[in-house]
Z-matrix of the N, CA and C atoms (Angstrom, degrees):
N
C 1 1.486
C 2 1.532 1 111.94
N 3 1.399 2 116.63 1 -30.52
C 4 1.439 3 119.02 2 167.95
C 5 1.508 4 104.33 3 -117.79
N 6 1.351 5 115.48 4 128.29
C 7 1.474 6 121.92 5 -177.10
C 8 1.480 7 110.24 6 -122.90
N 9 1.335 8 115.52 7 112.13
C 10 1.461 9 121.02 8 174.88
C 11 1.471 10 112.91 9 -84.94
N 12 1.343 11 114.99 10 154.51
C 13 1.456 12 122.35 11 175.67
C 14 1.570 13 106.77 12 -154.00
N 15 1.359 14 115.08 13 165.50
C 16 1.420 15 118.53 14 169.63
C 17 1.525 16 111.29 15 106.24
N 18 1.322 17 119.81 16 -7.29
C 19 1.425 18 121.43 17 177.82
C 20 1.572 19 111.55 18 -65.91
N 21 1.342 20 115.39 19 170.37
C 22 1.394 21 116.39 20 175.80
C 23 1.562 22 109.44 21 165.31
N 24 1.341 23 114.09 22 -165.28
C 25 1.473 24 118.93 23 176.85
C 26 1.523 25 112.01 24 -107.92
N 27 1.297 26 117.31 25 138.76
C 28 1.452 27 120.09 26 -175.30
C 29 1.495 28 109.40 27 -148.79
N 30 1.258 29 118.95 28 151.88
C 31 1.463 30 121.70 29 177.40
C 32 1.546 31 112.10 30 -78.38
N 33 1.300 32 113.37 31 162.61
C 34 1.469 33 117.46 32 179.64
C 35 1.530 34 108.80 33 -61.53
N 36 1.369 35 112.70 34 136.37
C 37 1.478 36 116.79 35 -176.25
C 38 1.502 37 114.41 36 93.57
N 39 1.271 38 116.05 37 -14.08
C 40 1.518 39 120.54 38 -177.83
C 41 1.506 40 113.24 39 -80.25
N 42 1.289 41 113.26 40 -174.80
C 43 1.473 42 119.29 41 -173.63
C 44 1.525 43 109.90 42 -134.19
N 45 1.343 44 114.80 43 149.71
C 46 1.482 45 121.60 44 172.71
C 47 1.515 46 106.77 45 -141.63
N 48 1.268 47 117.20 46 153.42
C 49 1.459 48 122.94 47 173.22
C 50 1.518 49 108.27 48 -124.28
N 51 1.316 50 114.19 49 117.18
C 52 1.482 51 120.16 50 175.73
C 53 1.472 52 111.49 51 -91.42
N 54 1.276 53 116.10 52 145.96
C 55 1.498 54 122.62 53 -178.97
C 56 1.505 55 108.31 54 -126.93
N 57 1.309 56 116.06 55 147.44
C 58 1.483 57 119.91 56 177.05
C 59 1.505 58 107.36 57 -138.94
N 60 1.348 59 113.28 58 114.49
C 61 1.440 60 119.84 59 -179.93
C 62 1.572 61 108.13 60 -85.80
N 63 1.312 62 116.53 61 126.25
C 64 1.446 63 121.35 62 -176.97
C 65 1.492 64 110.27 63 -107.93
N 66 1.328 65 117.30 64 150.85
C 67 1.501 66 119.74 65 -173.04
C 68 1.490 67 113.79 66 -81.48
N 69 1.325 68 118.02 67 -1.64
C 70 1.445 69 117.10 68 173.55
C 71 1.560 70 106.15 69 -156.26
N 72 1.361 71 117.17 70 167.89
C 73 1.436 72 121.26 71 -174.21
C 74 1.510 73 114.82 72 -46.31
N 75 1.326 74 114.71 73 136.11
C 76 1.488 75 118.40 74 176.69
C 77 1.510 76 113.02 75 -60.35
N 78 1.330 77 117.06 76 -22.91
C 79 1.458 78 122.71 77 -177.96
C 80 1.537 79 111.79 78 -74.87
N 81 1.331 80 118.41 79 -8.60
C 82 1.452 81 121.41 80 179.42
C 83 1.574 82 110.88 81 -88.93
N 84 1.345 83 116.70 82 -5.35
C 85 1.465 84 120.21 83 -174.32
C 86 1.539 85 108.67 84 -100.40
N 87 1.349 86 114.58 85 145.09
C 88 1.456 87 119.54 86 174.63
C 89 1.519 88 110.38 87 -69.78
N 90 1.324 89 118.56 88 -40.88
C 91 1.391 90 122.02 89 175.34
C 92 1.468 91 108.03 90 -160.01
N 93 1.346 92 113.80 91 158.33
C 94 1.480 93 124.24 92 -179.79
C 95 1.470 94 107.57 93 -138.74
N 96 1.329 95 115.30 94 151.32
C 97 1.443 96 117.45 95 -177.15
C 98 1.545 97 115.29 96 -159.95
N 99 1.275 98 113.72 97 175.50
C 100 1.449 99 123.15 98 173.11
C 101 1.442 100 111.75 99 -119.14
N 102 1.371 101 118.25 100 134.14
C 103 1.422 102 124.60 101 174.56
C 104 1.487 103 108.20 102 -124.54
N 105 1.373 104 114.22 103 166.08
C 106 1.412 105 115.46 104 176.06
C 107 1.517 106 114.06 105 -144.59
N 108 1.341 107 116.65 106 153.81
C 109 1.424 108 121.52 107 179.56
C 110 1.485 109 109.69 108 -120.99
N 111 1.344 110 116.70 109 99.33
C 112 1.459 111 119.29 110 178.70
C 113 1.555 112 110.80 111 -72.68
N 114 1.292 113 118.99 112 156.32
C 115 1.497 114 118.69 113 -177.95
C 116 1.524 115 109.29 114 -63.51
N 117 1.297 116 116.88 115 130.07
C 118 1.501 117 120.76 116 175.71
C 119 1.499 118 114.35 117 78.59
N 120 1.370 119 118.22 118 5.79
C 121 1.461 120 120.34 119 -175.72
C 122 1.540 121 108.94 120 -128.50
N 123 1.274 122 112.16 121 174.53
C 124 1.448 123 120.01 122 -179.71
C 125 1.538 124 111.15 123 -84.88
N 126 1.321 125 116.74 124 155.75
C 127 1.446 126 121.36 125 176.45
C 128 1.522 127 110.93 126 -64.32
N 129 1.332 128 116.48 127 138.07
C 130 1.421 129 120.76 128 -176.83
C 131 1.536 130 110.30 129 -134.89
N 132 1.330 131 114.67 130 151.70
C 133 1.442 132 120.27 131 179.62
C 134 1.511 133 109.33 132 -77.94
N 135 1.314 134 117.84 133 138.96
C 136 1.436 135 122.43 134 179.80
C 137 1.561 136 110.35 135 -108.92
N 138 1.309 137 114.96 136 -53.17
C 139 1.489 138 118.22 137 -179.29
C 140 1.523 139 108.77 138 -156.28
N 141 1.347 140 113.80 139 149.84
C 142 1.470 141 120.03 140 -178.63
C 143 1.491 142 108.18 141 -136.74
N 144 1.310 143 116.75 142 147.60
C 145 1.463 144 122.20 143 175.07
C 146 1.494 145 110.91 144 -136.29
N 147 1.348 146 115.01 145 142.74
C 148 1.442 147 120.52 146 171.78
C 149 1.520 148 106.28 147 -98.16
N 150 1.290 149 115.31 148 102.74
C 151 1.476 150 117.04 149 -171.65
C 152 1.531 151 119.68 150 -54.92
N 153 1.318 152 116.89 151 -37.85
C 154 1.443 153 120.46 152 -176.76
C 155 1.543 154 109.93 153 -72.64
N 156 1.281 155 118.15 154 -36.89
C 157 1.453 156 119.42 155 -179.62
C 158 1.455 157 116.09 156 -99.91
N 159 1.362 158 117.20 157 -15.57
C 160 1.401 159 120.57 158 179.39
C 161 1.543 160 119.72 159 84.13
N 162 1.353 161 114.32 160 -7.35
C 163 1.450 162 119.63 161 -179.58
C 164 1.485 163 109.89 162 -60.81
N 165 1.335 164 116.49 163 140.63
C 166 1.447 165 124.32 164 -179.39
C 167 1.510 166 113.45 165 -127.45
N 168 1.339 167 116.67 166 150.18
C 169 1.460 168 121.28 167 176.71
C 170 1.529 169 108.17 168 -135.06
N 171 1.302 170 115.67 169 143.07
C 172 1.476 171 119.24 170 -179.12
C 173 1.537 172 110.28 171 -127.69
N 174 1.264 173 116.55 172 149.95
C 175 1.494 174 119.11 173 166.66
C 176 1.499 175 108.70 174 -69.79
N 177 1.317 176 112.40 175 148.92
C 178 1.522 177 116.71 176 -177.53
C 179 1.485 178 111.51 177 -57.66
N 180 1.375 179 116.74 178 -33.18
C 181 1.440 180 120.61 179 -175.71
C 182 1.518 181 114.06 180 -68.18
N 183 1.296 182 117.76 181 -16.23
C 184 1.484 183 121.88 182 -176.91
C 185 1.492 184 113.93 183 -120.02
N 186 1.349 185 115.73 184 -12.05
C 187 1.430 186 121.33 185 -177.44
C 188 1.533 187 110.38 186 -53.62
N 189 1.282 188 117.40 187 129.21
C 190 1.508 189 122.52 188 179.35
C 191 1.492 190 112.65 189 92.25
N 192 1.348 191 117.51 190 -15.80
C 193 1.430 192 121.07 191 -179.72
C 194 1.533 193 114.79 192 -110.11
N 195 1.324 194 114.11 193 -34.50
C 196 1.485 195 123.42 194 -178.87
C 197 1.521 196 110.38 195 -105.20
N 198 1.312 197 114.73 196 150.32
C 199 1.481 198 119.88 197 177.78
C 200 1.504 199 108.89 198 -138.12
N 201 1.308 200 117.04 199 120.98
C 202 1.461 201 119.90 200 177.23
C 203 1.525 202 108.98 201 -98.66
N 204 1.331 203 114.49 202 142.61
C 205 1.442 204 119.98 203 -178.70
C 206 1.521 205 109.60 204 -150.83
N 207 1.343 206 117.02 205 161.70
C 208 1.447 207 121.08 206 177.38
C 209 1.508 208 110.99 207 -133.19
N 210 1.326 209 116.08 208 151.73
C 211 1.453 210 122.14 209 179.55
C 212 1.556 211 108.06 210 -126.92
N 213 1.266 212 115.83 211 100.20
C 214 1.472 213 119.02 212 -177.50
C 215 1.465 214 114.08 213 -65.70
N 216 1.292 215 117.85 214 -28.05
C 217 1.471 216 120.87 215 -177.95
C 218 1.503 217 110.16 216 -71.11
N 219 1.348 218 118.32 217 -26.40
C 220 1.415 219 122.05 218 -178.17
C 221 1.505 220 113.35 219 -115.24
N 222 1.345 221 116.32 220 13.70
C 223 1.521 222 121.17 221 177.09
C 224 1.553 223 107.26 222 50.44
N 225 1.323 224 117.91 223 52.36
C 226 1.471 225 118.62 224 -175.87
C 227 1.436 226 113.53 225 -137.61
N 228 1.328 227 117.54 226 147.95
C 229 1.436 228 127.69 227 173.10
C 230 1.465 229 108.55 228 -118.59
N 231 1.346 230 116.47 229 140.03
C 232 1.453 231 120.93 230 -177.58
C 233 1.518 232 111.04 231 -127.03
N 234 1.313 233 115.58 232 159.21
C 235 1.434 234 123.63 233 170.17
C 236 1.521 235 108.55 234 -138.71
N 237 1.336 236 116.26 235 106.10
C 238 1.402 237 121.30 236 174.99
C 239 1.565 238 109.07 237 -85.65
N 240 1.306 239 115.32 238 121.24
C 241 1.468 240 122.06 239 -175.44
C 242 1.514 241 109.34 240 -115.89
N 243 1.309 242 116.40 241 113.45
C 244 1.490 243 122.22 242 -180.00
C 245 1.535 244 109.68 243 -116.54
N 246 1.267 245 116.17 244 165.43
C 247 1.448 246 124.23 245 -179.67
C 248 1.522 247 111.46 246 44.29
N 249 1.367 248 113.56 247 52.33
C 250 1.436 249 120.79 248 -175.41
C 251 1.564 250 113.47 249 -67.03
N 252 1.245 251 114.53 250 144.07
C 253 1.498 252 123.14 251 -176.71
C 254 1.528 253 106.98 252 -117.29
N 255 1.350 254 116.82 253 159.57
C 256 1.507 255 118.18 254 174.83
C 257 1.510 256 112.48 255 -60.67
N 258 1.309 257 120.05 256 -29.45
C 259 1.519 258 122.39 257 -179.57
C 260 1.529 259 110.04 258 -74.00
N 261 1.298 260 117.75 259 -7.30
C 262 1.470 261 120.13 260 172.72
C 263 1.545 262 113.68 261 -81.15
N 264 1.300 263 115.14 262 -10.26
C 265 1.474 264 120.88 263 -179.91
C 266 1.538 265 108.94 264 -60.58
N 267 1.305 266 115.07 265 129.56
C 268 1.448 267 121.33 266 -175.43
C 269 1.495 268 111.86 267 178.92
N 270 1.342 269 115.55 268 166.86
C 271 1.525 270 117.07 269 165.88
C 272 1.518 271 105.02 270 -88.18
N 273 1.352 272 113.77 271 127.85
C 274 1.441 273 119.17 272 -178.85
C 275 1.530 274 109.95 273 -103.58
N 276 1.340 275 113.47 274 135.68
C 277 1.478 276 120.10 275 -177.87
C 278 1.515 277 109.90 276 -120.94
N 279 1.264 278 118.14 277 140.76
C 280 1.491 279 120.39 278 169.06
C 281 1.513 280 107.66 279 -97.53
N 282 1.339 281 114.26 280 155.33
C 283 1.503 282 119.08 281 -179.08
C 284 1.508 283 107.87 282 -146.38
N 285 1.307 284 112.86 283 149.25
C 286 1.497 285 117.06 284 -178.84
C 287 1.564 286 103.80 285 -138.34
N 288 1.367 287 110.26 286 135.55
C 289 1.429 288 116.08 287 -175.95
C 290 1.543 289 110.75 288 -129.73
N 291 1.333 290 113.52 289 130.74
C 292 1.430 291 124.67 290 172.12
C 293 1.460 292 108.24 291 -141.00
N 294 1.305 293 116.12 292 105.86
C 295 1.460 294 120.53 293 -172.43
C 296 1.534 295 114.76 294 -44.91
N 297 1.287 296 115.04 295 130.34
C 298 1.509 297 131.39 296 2.21
C 299 1.509 298 112.07 297 -96.10
N 300 1.270 299 121.04 298 13.37
C 301 1.478 300 124.50 299 -172.04
C 302 1.477 301 112.13 300 -92.84
N 303 1.356 302 116.38 301 137.14
C 304 1.487 303 122.19 302 174.62
C 305 1.482 304 106.08 303 -131.47
N 306 1.360 305 113.77 304 127.76
C 307 1.429 306 118.90 305 -178.37
C 308 1.588 307 107.62 306 -115.95
N 309 1.288 308 116.46 307 150.98
C 310 1.425 309 125.57 308 179.52
C 311 1.547 310 110.64 309 -127.98
N 312 1.333 311 114.41 310 147.73
C 313 1.413 312 120.83 311 171.59
C 314 1.529 313 110.82 312 -84.09
N 315 1.309 314 118.12 313 -179.98
C 316 1.413 315 120.90 314 -177.35
C 317 1.518 316 112.56 315 -88.97
N 318 1.343 317 117.08 316 -13.75
C 319 1.439 318 121.55 317 175.52
C 320 1.497 319 112.82 318 101.16
N 321 1.330 320 117.75 319 151.41
C 322 1.464 321 124.21 320 176.65
C 323 1.504 322 109.17 321 -139.40
N 324 1.296 323 119.14 322 133.93
C 325 1.465 324 126.05 323 -171.80
C 326 1.544 325 108.23 324 -80.96
N 327 1.353 326 115.52 325 128.37
C 328 1.443 327 120.83 326 169.87
C 329 1.556 328 107.59 327 -118.14
N 330 1.341 329 115.77 328 126.36
C 331 1.498 330 120.48 329 179.05
C 332 1.515 331 106.43 330 -127.45
N 333 1.380 332 111.14 331 126.29
C 334 1.483 333 119.30 332 -179.80
C 335 1.489 334 106.18 333 -118.57
N 336 1.315 335 117.77 334 125.68
C 337 1.475 336 122.63 335 -177.36
C 338 1.521 337 111.36 336 -129.22
């Protein structure tokens, strides 16, 4: 129901843009976000957006380098990742929440070397 794409391998300092196709309009969700699971670590929040108001929140580790956005016309959530670092390597998941339902994508691998 949520399908991520755009992951891959990139060198340090490079950029990637993750996309998440959602099964209904982004404007129907209370909030949407990106999370990541680094190897050997716990899942962590990366960025969140409230689609109707546009407010965004970022983890300190990515603030200033990543940008979350949504496109209601295309039912899509994006994560623009710039100035990538090796510690950004992880499986990235998109999520969408509309009380009481929470949906997750299947994940997409990002590797920075």
